[in-house]
TITOR-250228 format. One line per 5 residues: number of its first residue (from 1); their letters; for each residue y, z, x of N, C-alpha, C, O. Coordinates in nm, 2 decimals, decimal comma. Each point is the difference from the previous one (the first is absolute). Layout:
// residues N
NUM	A	Y:Z:X:Y:Z:X:Y:Z:X:Y:Z:X; ...
***
This chain:
// residues 153
1	MSRKS	3,90:0,45:6,58:-0,06:-0,09:-0,10:-0,15:0,03:-0,02:-0,07:0,01:0,09; 0,03:-0,01:-0,22:-0,14:0,04:-0,03:-0,09:-0,12:0,03:0,04:-0,12:0,01; -0,17:0,15:0,00:-0,10:-0,10:0,02:0,00:-0,10:-0,11:-0,01:-0,12:0,02; 0,02:0,17:-0,15:0,01:-0,09:-0,12:0,11:-0,10:0,01:-0,01:-0,12:-0,04; 0,13:0,17:0,08:0,12:-0,09:0,01:-0,02:-0,11:0,10:0,03:-0,11:-0,02
6	RLAIA	-0,09:0,15:0,14:-0,02:-0,10:0,11:-0,10:-0,10:-0,05:0,02:-0,12:0,03; -0,13:0,16:-0,10:-0,10:-0,10:-0,06:0,07:-0,09:-0,10:-0,03:-0,12:0,00; 0,11:0,18:-0,08:0,07:-0,09:-0,11:0,09:-0,10:0,07:0,00:-0,12:-0,04; 0,07:0,16:0,14:0,09:-0,09:0,07:-0,08:-0,11:0,07:0,04:-0,12:0,00; -0,15:0,16:0,07:-0,08:-0,10:0,06:-0,06:-0,10:-0,09:-0,01:-0,12:0,02
11	FIGSV	-0,04:0,17:-0,14:-0,05:-0,09:-0,10:0,10:-0,10:-0,05:-0,03:-0,11:-0,01; 0,15:0,16:-0,02:0,11:-0,09:-0,05:0,03:-0,10:0,11:0,02:-0,12:-0,03; -0,01:0,16:0,15:0,03:-0,09:0,11:-0,11:-0,10:0,02:0,03:-0,12:0,02; -0,16:0,15:-0,04:-0,10:-0,10:0,01:0,00:-0,10:-0,11:-0,03:-0,11:0,02; 0,06:0,16:-0,14:0,01:-0,09:-0,12:0,11:-0,10:0,02:-0,01:-0,12:-0,02
16	VSASA	0,13:0,17:0,07:0,11:-0,09:0,02:-0,03:-0,10:0,11:0,03:-0,12:-0,01; -0,10:0,17:0,12:-0,04:-0,09:0,11:-0,10:-0,11:-0,05:0,01:-0,12:0,04; -0,10:0,16:-0,12:-0,11:-0,09:-0,05:0,07:-0,11:-0,09:-0,04:-0,11:0,01; 0,13:0,15:-0,09:0,06:-0,10:-0,09:0,09:-0,09:0,08:0,01:-0,12:-0,03; 0,06:0,17:0,13:0,09:-0,08:0,08:-0,08:-0,10:0,08:0,05:-0,11:0,03
21	CGLLP	-0,17:0,15:0,01:-0,08:-0,09:0,09:-0,09:-0,09:-0,09:-0,08:-0,08:0,06; 0,09:0,09:-0,19:-0,09:-0,09:-0,08:-0,14:0,04:-0,01:-0,09:-0,08:-0,04; 0,06:0,21:0,06:-0,13:0,05:0,00:-0,05:0,04:-0,14:-0,12:0,00:-0,03; 0,22:0,02:-0,06:-0,03:0,02:-0,14:-0,02:-0,13:-0,07:0,07:-0,10:0,03; -0,15:0,09:-0,13:-0,02:-0,12:-0,07:0,12:-0,05:-0,08:0,08:0,09:-0,05
26	PTVYQ	-0,05:-0,21:0,05:0,12:-0,05:-0,07:-0,01:0,01:-0,15:-0,11:0,00:-0,05; 0,22:0,00:-0,02:0,00:0,00:-0,15:-0,04:-0,14:-0,04:0,04:-0,10:0,05; -0,13:0,10:-0,15:-0,05:-0,13:-0,05:0,05:-0,02:-0,14:-0,02:0,09:-0,09; 0,09:-0,20:0,06:0,06:-0,03:-0,13:-0,10:-0,10:-0,06:0,00:-0,12:0,04; -0,07:0,16:-0,14:-0,10:-0,09:-0,07:0,01:0,03:-0,15:-0,01:0,11:-0,04
31	VDPAA	0,02:-0,22:-0,03:0,01:0,02:-0,15:-0,14:0,04:-0,05:-0,10:-0,04:0,06; 0,10:0,11:-0,17:-0,12:0,05:-0,06:-0,09:-0,12:-0,04:0,05:-0,10:-0,06; -0,18:0,10:0,09:-0,09:-0,11:-0,03:0,00:-0,03:-0,15:-0,02:-0,11:-0,04; 0,04:0,21:-0,05:0,01:-0,02:-0,14:0,12:-0,09:-0,04:0,00:-0,08:-0,09; 0,11:0,09:0,17:0,11:-0,08:-0,02:-0,03:-0,15:0,03:0,04:-0,09:-0,07
36	LEEVG	-0,12:0,07:0,18:-0,04:-0,13:0,03:-0,10:-0,06:-0,11:0,01:-0,12:-0,03; -0,09:0,20:-0,02:-0,09:-0,04:-0,11:0,09:-0,04:-0,12:-0,03:-0,11:-0,06; 0,13:0,18:0,03:0,09:-0,03:-0,11:0,07:-0,13:0,02:0,01:-0,08:-0,09; 0,04:0,06:0,21:0,07:-0,13:0,03:-0,10:-0,11:-0,01:0,03:-0,11:-0,05; -0,15:0,12:0,11:-0,10:-0,10:-0,01:-0,05:-0,04:-0,13:-0,05:-0,10:-0,03
41	SIGKV	0,07:0,20:-0,07:-0,05:-0,03:-0,13:0,09:-0,09:-0,09:-0,04:-0,04:-0,11; 0,15:0,00:0,16:0,09:-0,09:-0,08:-0,04:-0,15:0,01:0,06:-0,08:-0,08; -0,16:0,05:0,16:-0,04:-0,14:0,00:-0,13:-0,01:0,09:-0,07:0,10:0,03; 0,04:-0,23:0,00:-0,12:-0,02:0,08:0,04:0,00:0,15:0,09:-0,09:0,04; -0,14:0,18:0,03:0,03:0,01:0,15:-0,08:-0,11:0,07:-0,12:0,00:0,00
46	KERAS	0,20:-0,08:0,07:-0,07:-0,11:0,08:-0,02:0,04:0,14:-0,11:-0,03:0,06; 0,20:0,11:0,00:-0,02:0,05:0,13:0,08:0,14:0,01:0,10:0,02:-0,07; -0,15:0,06:0,15:0,06:0,13:0,02:-0,01:0,05:0,14:-0,10:-0,03:0,07; 0,20:0,08:-0,01:0,00:0,05:0,14:0,10:0,12:0,02:0,08:0,02:-0,09; -0,10:0,04:0,20:0,09:0,11:0,03:0,03:-0,01:0,15:-0,09:-0,05:0,08
51	REVAY	0,19:0,11:-0,04:0,04:0,01:0,15:0,07:0,13:0,03:0,07:0,05:-0,09; -0,09:-0,01:0,21:0,07:0,13:0,04:0,11:-0,04:0,10:-0,01:-0,08:0,09; 0,13:0,15:-0,11:0,11:-0,02:0,09:0,04:0,14:0,04:0,03:0,08:-0,08; -0,02:-0,07:0,21:0,05:0,13:0,06:0,15:-0,01:0,04:0,03:-0,09:0,07; 0,05:0,18:-0,12:0,14:0,01:0,04:0,05:0,13:-0,04:-0,05:0,07:-0,10
56	AGAIE	0,16:-0,02:0,17:0,07:0,12:-0,03:-0,10:0,12:-0,01:0,02:0,09:-0,09; -0,12:-0,09:0,17:-0,09:0,12:0,01:-0,10:0,00:-0,12:-0,06:0,11:-0,02; 0,05:-0,21:-0,05:-0,09:0,00:-0,12:-0,08:-0,14:0,00:0,03:-0,09:0,07; -0,13:0,09:-0,16:-0,08:-0,12:-0,02:0,02:-0,03:-0,15:-0,03:0,08:-0,09; 0,07:-0,21:0,06:0,02:-0,04:-0,14:-0,11:-0,11:-0,02:-0,01:-0,09:0,07
61	ISNMF	-0,06:0,11:-0,18:-0,10:-0,09:-0,04:0,05:-0,09:-0,12:0,03:0,05:-0,10; -0,02:-0,18:0,13:0,05:-0,09:-0,10:-0,12:-0,07:-0,06:-0,10:-0,04:0,07; 0,10:0,02:-0,20:-0,10:-0,07:-0,08:0,05:-0,13:-0,06:0,11:0,00:-0,05; -0,19:-0,10:0,05:0,04:-0,13:-0,05:-0,10:-0,06:-0,09:-0,12:0,00:0,03; 0,16:-0,05:-0,14:-0,09:-0,07:-0,10:0,05:-0,14:-0,02:0,12:-0,03:-0,01
66	VMDVG	-0,21:-0,07:0,01:0,03:-0,14:-0,05:-0,07:0,00:-0,13:-0,12:0,02:-0,01; 0,20:-0,05:-0,10:-0,06:0,02:-0,13:0,03:-0,12:-0,09:0,10:-0,08:0,02; -0,18:0,07:-0,12:0,03:-0,10:-0,11:0,01:0,09:-0,13:-0,09:0,06:-0,04; 0,21:-0,07:-0,01:0,03:0,08:-0,13:0,01:-0,09:-0,12:0,04:0,05:-0,11; -0,07:-0,18:0,13:0,00:-0,09:-0,11:0,14:-0,06:-0,04:0,02:-0,03:-0,12
71	GESGK	0,07:0,02:0,21:0,13:-0,05:-0,03:0,00:-0,16:-0,01:-0,10:-0,06:0,06; 0,20:0,01:-0,12:0,01:-0,15:-0,01:0,06:-0,06:0,12:-0,02:-0,12:0,03; 0,10:0,19:0,05:0,07:-0,04:0,12:0,01:0,11:0,10:-0,04:0,11:-0,04; 0,09:-0,13:0,15:0,01:0,10:0,10:0,09:0,11:-0,05:-0,03:0,12:0,01; 0,15:-0,15:-0,06:0,09:0,09:-0,06:-0,06:0,07:-0,12:0,02:0,12:-0,02
76	GARDR	-0,08:-0,20:-0,06:-0,07:0,06:-0,13:-0,10:0,10:0,04:-0,01:0,10:-0,07; -0,07:-0,13:0,17:-0,10:0,10:0,05:0,06:0,12:0,05:-0,05:0,11:-0,03; 0,16:-0,12:0,11:0,07:0,11:0,05:0,05:0,09:-0,11:-0,01:0,12:0,00; 0,08:-0,18:-0,10:0,05:0,07:-0,11:-0,11:0,07:-0,08:0,02:0,11:-0,05; -0,13:-0,18:0,03:-0,11:0,06:-0,08:-0,05:0,12:0,08:-0,03:0,11:-0,07
81	AVNLL	0,01:-0,12:0,20:-0,05:0,12:0,08:0,10:0,12:-0,01:-0,05:0,11:-0,02; 0,18:-0,14:0,02:0,10:0,11:-0,01:-0,02:0,06:-0,14:0,01:0,13:-0,01; -0,02:-0,20:-0,09:-0,02:0,05:-0,14:-0,12:0,09:-0,01:0,00:0,10:-0,06; -0,11:-0,15:0,12:-0,13:0,07:0,00:0,02:0,14:0,08:-0,05:0,10:-0,05; 0,11:-0,11:0,16:0,03:0,12:0,08:0,09:0,10:-0,08:-0,02:0,12:0,01
86	RSKGW	0,12:-0,17:-0,07:0,09:0,08:-0,08:-0,08:0,08:-0,11:0,02:0,12:-0,02; -0,12:-0,19:-0,04:-0,08:0,06:-0,10:-0,08:0,12:0,05:-0,05:0,08:-0,07; 0,03:-0,08:0,21:-0,07:0,11:0,06:0,09:0,10:0,06:-0,04:0,09:0,08; 0,17:-0,10:-0,11:0,10:0,10:0,05:0,08:-0,03:0,13:0,08:0,08:0,04; -0,11:-0,20:0,01:0,08:-0,04:0,12:0,14:-0,04:-0,05:0,01:-0,06:-0,10
91	KVAAE	0,09:0,09:0,18:0,14:-0,03:-0,04:0,06:-0,10:0,11:-0,02:0,02:0,12; 0,10:-0,11:-0,17:0,07:-0,10:0,09:0,11:0,08:0,07:0,08:0,07:-0,06; -0,08:-0,08:0,19:0,10:0,07:0,09:0,10:-0,10:0,05:0,12:0,03:0,02; -0,16:-0,16:0,01:0,09:-0,10:0,05:-0,06:-0,14:-0,03:-0,13:-0,01:-0,02; 0,21:-0,09:0,02:-0,05:-0,13:-0,04:0,09:-0,10:0,07:0,13:0,01:0,01
96	NLSLI	-0,19:-0,12:0,04:0,08:-0,11:0,05:-0,08:-0,13:-0,04:-0,10:0,01:-0,08; 0,14:-0,12:0,13:-0,07:-0,13:-0,04:-0,14:-0,01:0,04:-0,08:-0,06:-0,07; 0,04:0,12:0,18:-0,13:-0,02:0,05:-0,10:0,12:-0,03:-0,12:-0,02:0,00; 0,17:0,14:-0,02:-0,09:0,11:-0,03:0,06:0,11:-0,08:0,12:0,00:-0,02; -0,21:0,08:-0,04:0,04:0,11:-0,08:-0,06:0,13:0,06:-0,12:0,00:0,03
101	SMESD	0,20:0,10:-0,01:-0,04:0,12:0,06:-0,02:0,10:-0,11:0,09:0,01:-0,09; -0,20:0,07:0,09:-0,03:0,10:-0,11:-0,04:0,13:0,07:-0,05:0,00:0,11; 0,07:0,11:-0,19:-0,04:0,13:0,04:-0,08:0,07:-0,10:0,02:-0,03:-0,12; -0,10:0,13:0,16:-0,08:0,08:-0,09:0,02:0,14:0,04:-0,04:0,04:0,11; 0,09:0,05:-0,20:0,01:0,14:0,02:-0,14:0,06:-0,01:-0,03:0,10:0,07
106	KWNGQ	-0,05:-0,15:-0,16:-0,14:0,05:-0,02:-0,08:-0,01:0,14:-0,07:0,09:0,03; 0,09:-0,20:0,04:-0,08:-0,02:0,12:0,08:0,02:0,13:-0,05:-0,01:0,11; 0,18:0,04:-0,13:0,09:0,01:0,12:-0,01:-0,12:0,08:-0,01:0,00:0,13; 0,00:-0,12:-0,19:-0,02:-0,12:0,07:0,11:-0,10:-0,03:0,08:0,01:-0,09; -0,08:-0,12:0,17:0,09:-0,11:-0,02:-0,07:-0,13:0,02:-0,10:0,00:0,08
111	LTVSS	0,14:-0,10:-0,14:-0,06:-0,13:0,02:0,10:-0,12:-0,02:0,10:0,02:-0,05; -0,14:-0,13:0,10:0,07:-0,12:-0,03:-0,09:-0,11:-0,06:-0,12:0,00:0,03; 0,18:-0,07:-0,12:-0,08:-0,11:-0,06:0,08:-0,13:0,03:0,12:-0,01:-0,03; -0,19:-0,09:0,07:0,06:-0,13:0,03:-0,10:-0,11:-0,03:-0,12:0,02:-0,01; 0,18:-0,14:-0,01:-0,09:-0,12:-0,01:-0,07:-0,01:0,13:0,06:0,03:0,11
116	FLPFD	-0,18:-0,09:-0,11:-0,08:-0,01:0,12:0,05:-0,11:0,09:0,02:-0,12:-0,05; 0,00:0,15:0,18:0,03:-0,10:0,10:-0,09:0,03:0,12:0,00:0,11:0,04; -0,07:-0,21:0,01:-0,09:0,03:0,11:0,07:0,07:0,12:-0,06:0,07:0,07; 0,19:-0,10:-0,05:0,08:0,05:0,11:-0,01:0,16:-0,01:0,01:0,06:0,11; -0,01:-0,01:-0,23:0,00:0,15:-0,02:-0,12:0,07:0,06:0,00:0,12:0,01
121	LQRYP	-0,10:-0,20:0,02:-0,13:0,06:0,06:-0,01:0,00:0,15:-0,10:0,02:0,05; 0,21:-0,05:0,02:0,00:-0,01:0,14:-0,05:0,13:0,07:-0,05:0,00:0,11; 0,07:0,12:-0,18:-0,04:0,12:0,05:-0,14:0,04:-0,04:-0,06:0,10:0,03; 0,00:-0,19:-0,11:-0,14:0,02:-0,05:-0,08:-0,13:0,03:-0,04:-0,07:-0,09; 0,01:0,04:0,22:-0,06:-0,12:0,03:-0,14:-0,03:-0,06:-0,03:-0,11:-0,03
126	NTFKA	-0,05:0,22:0,02:-0,13:-0,02:-0,06:0,01:-0,04:-0,15:-0,08:-0,09:-0,05; 0,17:0,14:-0,02:0,02:-0,03:-0,14:0,05:-0,14:-0,01:-0,04:-0,08:-0,09; 0,13:0,04:0,18:0,05:-0,14:0,00:-0,11:-0,10:0,02:-0,01:-0,10:-0,07; -0,08:0,13:0,17:-0,11:-0,09:0,02:-0,10:-0,01:-0,11:-0,05:-0,10:-0,04; 0,03:0,22:-0,03:-0,09:0,00:-0,12:0,06:-0,09:-0,11:-0,08:-0,08:-0,06
131	LESAA	0,21:0,09:0,04:0,06:-0,08:-0,11:0,01:-0,15:0,04:-0,01:-0,09:-0,08; 0,03:0,07:0,21:0,02:-0,14:0,05:-0,13:-0,08:-0,02:0,00:-0,12:-0,01; -0,11:0,19:0,02:-0,13:-0,07:-0,02:-0,03:-0,04:-0,14:-0,08:-0,08:-0,03; 0,16:0,14:-0,07:-0,01:-0,05:-0,14:0,05:-0,14:-0,01:0,09:-0,04:0,08; -0,14:-0,03:-0,17:0,04:-0,14:-0,02:0,15:-0,01:-0,03:0,08:-0,08:0,06
136	TIPKT	-0,03:0,16:-0,15:0,14:0,00:-0,04:0,04:0,14:-0,03:-0,08:0,09:-0,04; 0,21:-0,06:0,06:0,05:0,13:-0,03:0,10:-0,02:-0,11:0,11:-0,06:0,02; -0,14:0,11:-0,14:0,09:-0,03:-0,12:0,14:0,06:0,03:0,02:0,10:0,06; 0,08:-0,17:-0,11:0,14:0,04:0,01:0,03:0,12:-0,09:0,11:0,06:0,01; -0,21:-0,02:-0,09:0,03:0,12:-0,08:-0,06:0,13:0,06:0,01:0,10:-0,07
141	FILVK	-0,06:-0,10:0,19:-0,04:0,12:0,06:0,13:0,08:0,03:0,10:-0,05:0,03; -0,12:0,18:-0,03:0,11:0,09:0,04:-0,05:0,09:0,12:-0,11:0,01:0,03; 0,21:0,04:0,04:-0,02:0,09:0,11:0,06:0,14:-0,03:0,11:0,01:-0,04; -0,19:0,09:0,04:0,04:0,14:-0,02:-0,02:0,08:0,12:-0,12:0,01:0,05; 0,22:0,05:0,00:-0,01:0,09:0,12:0,03:0,14:-0,05:0,10:0,03:-0,06
146	VNKRR	-0,19:0,07:0,09:0,01:0,14:-0,04:0,00:0,09:0,11:-0,08:-0,01:0,10; 0,18:0,11:-0,10:0,01:0,10:0,10:0,03:0,14:-0,06:0,04:0,00:-0,12; -0,06:0,10:0,19:0,04:0,13:-0,04:0,15:0,01:0,02:0,05:-0,04:0,10; 0,02:0,10:-0,20:0,15:0,01:0,02:0,02:0,11:0,11:-0,07:0,10:0,00; 0,16:-0,13:0,09:0,02:0,08:0,12:0,14:0,05:-0,01:0,10:-0,07:-0,02
151	SYD	-0,08:0,20:0,05:0,13:0,06:0,00:0,05:0,01:0,14:-0,08:0,04:0,09; 0,21:-0,07:-0,06:0,05:0,00:0,13:0,11:0,11:0,02:0,09:-0,01:0,07; -0,11:0,12:-0,15:0,10:0,11:0,00:0,01:0,06:0,14:0,08:0,09:0,02
***
């Protein structure tokens, strides 16, 4: 076996060992900041936060907006937000009584839109505290959570 072959095998072995031991940096799934600007542009952002979750050898960064889009009711605000996002190219992927899931091929992102409930902020304690200090929280606020679309192939 030649010296070059032995070096190539050693290199491949070290890369495999490093990745198995977690020495290589994990893949980070984060939506493009321009996508977040686009989502934030549909209304008045009252609070915004992000959080990192590590699982399956990767880090996923979730982004959350509490927004006022000018709806007449909680459901009206949610429907208005969905229509505004549709006008920007987001497509409805799924829908139920409490939330609407949307996707964007342009941003390779996904999001959910729901009427605002303080319970939804349990993973964002600082945001909850900031909103809690406000005199009242209008029932027309919406909650939008944005993530990069992730493939599990």
